[in-house]
C-alpha positions as CSV (number, residue, x, y, z in Angstrom):
1,I,112.5,92.2,66.4
2,A,111.6,95.8,65.7
3,S,114.2,96.9,68.2
4,I,116.9,94.5,67.0
5,V,116.8,95.3,63.2
6,E,118.7,98.5,62.6
7,E,117.9,98.8,58.9
8,H,114.2,99.7,59.0
9,H,113.5,98.6,55.4
10,R,114.5,95.1,56.3
11,L,112.0,94.8,59.2
12,P,109.2,93.1,57.2
13,N,111.7,90.5,55.9
14,A,113.0,89.9,59.4
15,L,109.5,89.3,60.7
16,A,108.8,87.0,57.8
17,M,112.0,85.0,58.5
18,N,110.9,84.6,62.1
19,T,107.6,83.2,60.8
20,V,109.6,80.8,58.6
21,V,111.3,79.3,61.7
22,F,107.9,79.0,63.4
23,Q,106.2,77.3,60.5
24,V,109.0,74.8,59.9
25,A,108.6,73.7,63.5
26,R,104.8,73.8,63.1
27,M,105.1,71.5,60.1
28,L,107.6,69.0,61.7
29,G,106.0,69.0,65.2
30,P,102.7,67.2,64.4
31,A,104.5,64.6,62.3
32,L,107.0,64.0,65.1
33,A,104.1,63.8,67.6
34,A,102.2,61.3,65.5
35,A,105.4,59.1,65.2
36,L,105.9,59.2,69.0
37,F,102.3,58.4,69.8
38,A,102.3,55.5,67.3
39,T,105.5,54.0,68.6
40,V,105.7,54.7,72.4
41,G,102.2,55.9,73.2
42,A,100.6,59.1,74.4
43,T,102.3,59.1,77.8
44,W,105.9,59.1,76.5
45,G,104.8,61.5,73.7
46,F,103.7,64.1,76.3
47,F,106.9,63.4,78.4
48,V,109.1,64.2,75.4
49,S,107.1,67.4,74.8
50,G,107.6,68.3,78.4
51,L,111.4,67.8,78.1
52,A,111.5,70.0,75.0
53,L,109.6,72.8,76.7
54,S,111.9,72.5,79.7
55,F,114.9,72.9,77.4
56,L,113.2,76.0,75.9
57,A,112.7,77.5,79.4
58,F,116.3,76.9,80.2
59,C,117.4,78.6,77.0
60,V,115.2,81.6,77.7
61,W,116.6,81.8,81.3
62,R,120.2,81.7,80.0
63,S,119.6,84.3,77.3
64,T,118.0,86.8,79.8
65,A,120.6,86.2,82.6
66,G,122.3,89.5,83.4
67,I,119.7,91.6,81.7
68,D,117.8,94.1,84.0
69,L,114.3,93.6,82.7
70,S,112.9,96.1,85.2
71,A,115.0,99.0,83.8
72,P,112.9,101.3,81.5
73,A,113.9,101.6,77.9
74,P,115.2,105.0,76.9
75,Q,112.5,107.1,75.2
76,T,113.0,109.0,72.0
77,A,112.0,112.5,71.5
78,N,109.1,111.3,69.3
79,Q,107.8,109.0,72.1
80,I,108.1,111.8,74.7
81,S,106.2,114.3,72.7
82,H,103.4,111.9,71.6
83,Q,101.3,109.8,73.9
84,G,100.7,106.2,72.8
85,G,98.6,103.5,74.3
86,L,95.5,101.6,73.3
87,R,93.3,104.7,73.1
88,A,95.6,106.5,70.7
89,A,96.0,103.3,68.6
90,W,92.2,102.9,68.4
91,V,91.7,106.5,67.2
92,Y,94.5,106.0,64.6
93,A,93.0,102.7,63.4
94,R,89.5,104.3,62.9
95,Q,91.0,107.1,60.9
96,D,93.5,105.0,58.8
97,R,92.1,103.1,55.9
98,F,94.3,100.0,56.4
99,G,93.7,100.1,60.2
100,S,90.0,100.2,59.8
101,L,90.2,97.0,57.6
102,F,92.7,94.8,59.3
103,L,90.9,94.6,62.6
104,P,87.6,93.0,61.2
105,V,89.6,90.9,58.8
106,S,91.8,89.5,61.6
107,A,88.8,88.9,63.8
108,S,87.0,87.0,61.0
109,L,90.0,84.8,60.3
110,A,90.3,84.0,64.0
111,L,86.6,83.2,64.3
112,F,86.3,81.1,61.2
113,G,89.7,80.4,59.6
114,V,92.0,79.4,62.5
115,T,89.4,76.9,63.9
116,Y,90.3,74.5,61.1
117,Q,93.0,73.2,63.5
118,T,90.4,72.2,66.1
119,L,88.5,70.1,63.5
120,I,91.4,68.3,61.9
121,P,91.4,65.2,64.2
122,V,87.6,65.0,63.9
123,L,87.9,65.2,60.1
124,A,90.7,62.6,60.0
125,D,88.6,60.2,62.1
126,Q,85.0,60.7,60.8
127,V,85.8,61.1,57.1
128,Y,89.1,59.4,56.4
129,G,89.2,56.7,59.2
130,N,92.7,57.2,60.4
131,T,93.1,59.8,63.1
132,Q,96.9,59.6,63.7
133,R,97.9,59.4,60.1
134,W,95.8,62.1,58.6
135,T,95.9,64.4,61.6
136,A,99.7,64.6,61.0
137,G,99.2,64.8,57.3
138,F,96.7,67.6,57.4
139,F,98.7,69.6,59.8
140,A,101.8,69.1,57.7
141,A,99.9,70.3,54.6
142,A,98.8,73.4,56.4
143,G,102.3,74.0,57.7
144,G,103.7,73.6,54.2
145,G,101.3,76.3,52.9
146,A,102.3,78.6,55.8
147,L,105.9,78.0,55.0
148,I,105.4,79.0,51.4
149,A,103.7,82.2,52.5
150,A,106.5,83.0,55.0
151,L,109.2,82.4,52.4
152,L,107.5,84.7,49.9
153,L,107.2,87.4,52.4
154,S,110.8,87.1,53.4
155,S,112.1,87.3,49.8
156,R,112.9,90.4,47.7
157,W,109.6,90.0,46.0
158,M,107.7,90.8,49.2
159,M,106.1,94.1,48.2
160,R,105.1,92.8,44.8
161,V,103.5,89.7,46.4
162,L,101.8,91.9,49.0
163,Q,100.1,94.1,46.4
164,R,98.8,91.2,44.4
165,V,97.8,88.7,47.2
166,Q,96.9,90.6,50.3
167,A,93.3,91.3,49.3
168,L,92.8,87.8,47.9
169,A,94.2,85.8,50.8
170,P,91.1,85.9,53.1
171,W,88.9,84.8,50.2
172,M,91.3,82.0,49.4
173,V,90.9,80.8,53.0
174,A,87.1,81.0,52.7
175,L,87.0,78.9,49.5
176,A,89.4,76.3,50.9
177,L,87.2,75.9,54.0
178,A,84.2,75.4,51.7
179,G,86.2,72.9,49.7
180,L,86.9,70.9,52.9
181,G,83.2,70.8,53.8
182,W,81.7,70.1,50.3
183,V,84.3,68.0,48.6
184,P,85.5,65.3,51.0
185,V,88.1,63.9,48.7
186,L,91.6,63.3,50.1
187,P,93.7,65.1,47.5
188,V,91.2,68.1,47.6
189,S,91.4,68.2,51.4
190,L,95.2,68.2,51.3
191,L,95.2,71.0,48.8
192,C,92.7,73.0,50.8
193,F,94.8,72.7,54.0
194,V,97.8,74.0,52.0
195,V,95.7,77.0,50.9
196,I,94.4,77.7,54.4
197,G,97.9,77.6,55.9
198,F,99.1,79.9,53.2
199,G,96.2,82.4,53.5
200,V,96.1,82.6,57.3
201,T,99.9,83.0,57.6
202,F,100.1,85.5,54.8
203,V,97.5,87.8,56.3
204,S,98.8,87.6,59.8
205,T,102.5,88.0,58.9
206,A,101.9,90.7,56.3
207,T,99.7,92.7,58.6
208,N,102.3,92.5,61.4
209,A,105.1,93.5,59.1
210,Y,103.0,96.4,57.6
211,L,102.1,97.7,61.0
212,Q,105.7,97.5,62.4
213,Q,107.1,99.3,59.4
214,R,104.4,101.9,58.8
215,L,103.3,103.1,62.2
216,P,104.9,105.9,64.2
217,A,107.0,104.5,67.1
218,H,104.7,105.8,69.8
219,L,101.7,104.0,68.3
220,R,103.4,100.7,67.5
221,G,102.9,99.0,70.8
222,G,99.2,100.0,71.1
223,M,98.4,99.0,67.5
224,I,100.1,95.6,67.8
225,A,98.1,95.1,71.0
226,L,94.9,95.8,69.2
227,Y,95.9,93.5,66.4
228,L,96.7,90.6,68.8
229,T,93.5,91.2,70.7
230,S,91.4,91.2,67.6
231,F,93.0,87.8,66.6
232,N,93.9,85.9,69.7
233,A,90.9,86.9,71.9
234,V,88.5,85.7,69.2
235,V,90.1,82.3,68.5
236,P,88.6,80.5,71.6
237,F,85.1,81.6,70.6
238,G,85.6,80.3,67.1
239,Q,86.8,77.0,68.5
240,M,83.7,76.7,70.7
241,V,81.5,77.3,67.7
242,A,83.4,74.8,65.6
243,G,83.2,72.2,68.3
244,A,79.5,72.7,68.8
245,L,78.9,72.4,65.1
246,A,81.0,69.3,64.8
247,E,79.2,67.7,67.7
248,R,75.8,68.3,66.1
249,G,76.5,67.6,62.4
250,G,80.1,66.3,62.1
251,A,83.3,67.9,60.8
252,L,82.0,68.5,57.3
253,L,79.1,70.6,58.5
254,A,81.5,72.7,60.7
255,Y,83.8,73.3,57.7
256,Q,80.8,74.2,55.5
257,V,79.5,76.8,58.0
258,S,83.0,78.2,58.5
């Protein structure tokens, strides 16, 4: 996206709009899956999912046909005169105030916040007694909150919202996780999932947009790699911890600890 958008000041909005598309699919997908599983069963549900992914692969193949992916991109004078890479990005992140904050925040959200997805079926079964219905409902609530965050970030009020919400969003996720664990009431749980979806998406999208817009070109790739590593590489460990806690004390205990 950074290489497609020619007007640099519109880059954060473009990234947020990409998140809007993703979150709409994320909100509709679990509901569609629940409907398929309830009507035709799990086997046909996975078969339909496989067909959809095959269609996606075909579209990607068609879109890249005729493009020489092995040809190196032309370098700018700035890229030639400055060395990038992970080491340079790490040095920059340690010296930059925002860079020194977003890495631990991203890692903490990945370790404790994103694991809410792993526990949703357990919560729907153990606390609310209907796995299919409330798994879809909770995922839809989280997707709705994420969609709200993406729409706000793609609007003309983006910078104003960033200034007021960016520092609060991680704490909103923490409070919502506590609410899921300590107040097992259905309306409260639905609201908590909306808040979690909003907070996680807001932090991840805002961080990505901020980095893409603010960083020098020769550091952008390395810094995005650091950001993705701090987030994606930590998620499996958080899921393992959440699963172990849920096995020992149930979904409520896992949400309380998170």
